[in-house]
N, C-alpha and C positions, 0 to 999 in steps of 0.2 A: 177489321174486315168490313166489306160493303154489302149492301143488299144483294147485288148480283152474285157475289162470291158465295154468300150463304144460300142463295137460291140454287145455284149449281150444286153445292155440296149436299143440300137437302134432297134434291131430285136424284142425284146419284145414289145417296143412301137409301131412299125409298125404293128405287128400282132394284138395287141389290138385295134389300130386305125382302121385297115381295117375291123376287125370283127364288131366294132361299126358302121362304115359307111355302111357295108353290111346290117346291121339290120335297120338302119335309112333311108338310101338313096337308095341303089341298091345292089342286091345280086352279081352283077358283081365285087364288091370289093373283093370278095373271091379269085379272080384270083391274086390279089396282095398278099394276104395271102399265096397262093400257091407259088408265086415267091419268097417270103422271105424264106419259108420253103425249097424250092429247093436250094437257095443260102446257107442256113445253112448246108444242107446235103452235097453239093459239097465242102464246106469249111472244112468239117470234114475230107475229103479225101485229099484235096490239100493244106490245111492250108493257103488259100487265098480267099478273096472275095473283090469285088469292094470297099466296104466301108473301108476296111483296108488300101487300097492305099490312099484313100482320107484323112483318119485320119492321116496317116503318113506324107502326104504332108502339113497338117495343123500343124504339129509339136507335135502331141501326142506321148509320149514315149511308146516304146514297153514293157518296164519293169520298 
């Protein structure tokens, strides 16, 4: 798998996890959902997000 696929998978997982935690634990978890969404939005314009750097350092291929 590539960096882009891992990135989309992680974003989807974090969004679903934070939605579940906001329902079960505290609505403040929705701030984490907003953070993930804002990171996705800025990465659409800059083609960079922090997780991409981490994945590349771990040796995940770009293509």
